[in-house]
C-alpha positions, 0 to 999 in steps of 0.5 A: 892700888894694885892687884889682878882683876881677871883672876876668877878661878875656872870651875867645871860647870855642872848642868842642873834643871829646875828640879835641882835644889837652890844650892845645886842651881847656883853651883851650876852657874858659870862662875868664871863668866860671872866674875869676868862680866862683873869685872868688865861691866859691873854686873852679871846675869845668871840666866834662868834661876827660879821657876815660874812657880817659885816666882809666883809663890814669892810674889804671893807672900808679899801680902803676908805681913807676918813674914816681914819686919817692915814696909817702906813706901818709897815716896815718903822718904824720897826714894821714888814711887812704889814700896818694898818689905824687908823679910823678918828672921827666920827668913822664908826657906827659899830666901834663906837658901838663896842667901846662903848659896850665893854667898861663898862664890861671891865672897871669892869675888869680893875678896879679889876686888878688895885686894885689887882696890887695896882694901884690907877687909876680907870675907869668910867663906861661910855666910853665917860667919859673916853674919856673926861679924855683922851681929857683933856690931849690932847689925842684926836686922835682916835685909833681904826684901821684895819690891813691888811697883805699879804703873808710874812707880820707879826707884831712884838711884841708890846704894844699899849701905846699912852699917859698918859691915857691908858685903860689896855684892848683891843679887836681884831676881825678877819675879814678874814677866816682862811684857806680860805682867808689866812694861817699862821698869828696867833695871838701871846701873850707873858708874861714876869714874873720876873726872868722867861723866856717869855711864849707865847700864840698862839690864833686861831680865827674864822672869826668874833671872838674877842680876849680880851687881855691886853695892857701893864700888868696884875696881876698874883698871886704868892706864895708871893701875886699878882704881875704884868707881862708885856704883848706884842702881835703880829702876826706871818708870813702870809703864803698865802692870805690876813688877815684883823683885827679890833683893838678896843683900848679904849684910844685916842692918843696924 
């Protein structure tokens, strides 16, 4: 496999406060650093992204079954302990904005990664065009979700693969306050390189902060060029309280 890993285009960073729109906040992220951190560590944090009020509003709508297409109790499926709900279309405005605003910059990184790994798939700049690709293959069910954990709950290491068309990056945003609303419940990533033991990355997040990470695999440069490593993610056991997280997945499900 060949290709350049560290090729993220540097853009001037615009400063926006919490009163800015979601697209403005996401555009203002240091995308050069996001790309570099993804290349180096397999994940990248956004810093503060959602306000306390926005986090509280999203947490509150978890009780509104009319906004969701399904509820999954993890223990029933061997996924861990806790539960989550998939949003229904039309997505609530804040979730729809996050999904559409993150996608263009992430598509640049995804295309660069696929080129480096020798994968022919390329992603269009506009998220609606990518969703049309999914829908033509009968991947029509929305995948953004909210996860809820209580004391003792956890999420087993997994990958969010829902069909033939998979966008290789996703975003998780913590809605709760570590140390105040909950303890424990750390976000965990593992990376399996060929002929090596798995490497773990534990990522502390603040309320309203996002984490960008791979769905399936990522490119890593070795002594003989670039190769793919397999990635999984999960959440460690919650010690106390309640923890809510939003997951933004960019491909739809069959």
